[in-house]
N, C-alpha and C positions, 0 to 999 in steps of 0.2 A: 505496501500497498504503503501512500505518495500523499503523505501532507506537507508537506513544502510549502505549496503557495497558499496551505490553509491557517486563517485566524486558531488557534488556542481554543480561545472563547467560542469559536464557529462551531471546533471541533465538540466540548465537553456542550452546548446550548442541545445542539442534534439529535443528545441521551435523551434527554432533560424535555417530558409532554411536556412540562406545567413547571409557570414563572414562575409566582409571586416575590414581590417586594413591598416590605413595606414598613414604616416608621417607628421607633420607639412612640411609646403614648404619651401623651404631655409635650412635645419637639417637635420645634417650630423648624426644624429641618428639609427642608424638602427634598423631596425625589428628586427630579430630574437634575440634583449637584450627585448622586453617588455619585461615587463610585461601581461600582459594580450596576446601578442604567447602564453609567456611561458606554461598560464599556461593550452593555449586551441589546442595547436601543438598533440598535442596525439594523438584527437578529433575531429582535421577533416582534411580537407586536400584540400593541398597548389591543386587547379588548371590555377594555375599564375600569374599572374603577374604586374605593369607597375616602371619600372624603369627610371627614371632621369638622362639624363649626357650630362656632353659639352668635345670636341675634340677642344677647346683655353680657358681656364682656366674663365671658369664661365664666358663668353663674349655672346651666345646665349645654350642657358639649349632645350639639346631635349628627345621626351620621347618618349619609347613603347612596347607595350606592351606583354611577355612573356606569351603561355599559351602553359600549359603541356598538354594539356586535348585533344586540338586541335596542340599539338609539330610542333607551331610558330613563329614567331618574328613578330610585325609590329611594324608601325609609328604609329605614333595621328596625328603630323607635315606634310608637304613634308620639305624632310631632302637632302641634294647631294650625291654624287655618297663617296664626301670624306669619306663622315655621313655611308655609307653605309655600306665602302670598312674599316673605324674605327673599326662598333663592329666583322664585319667576322672576323677581325682578331683578336679579343678580344677569339671572342668563340670557331672559330676551330684553 
């Protein structure tokens, strides 16, 4: 087998069915700036993401899932109409 022209990260990823990247709870880290994301972004497809946010200065943390494949947004817990309106205003 010849691997001389194939990046090591591509060889590793070719044997992984699903790769999930996450940041630590409470972290302000930008996933797009992480080393593992930068190494894998050219060889992986973003199919969705979970986003944690607060509309009241960190008092209540909400979580929603964005699915690129299904073109949908869903909340991971119950939310109020105020939270839904907040998200609509940010997206639209």
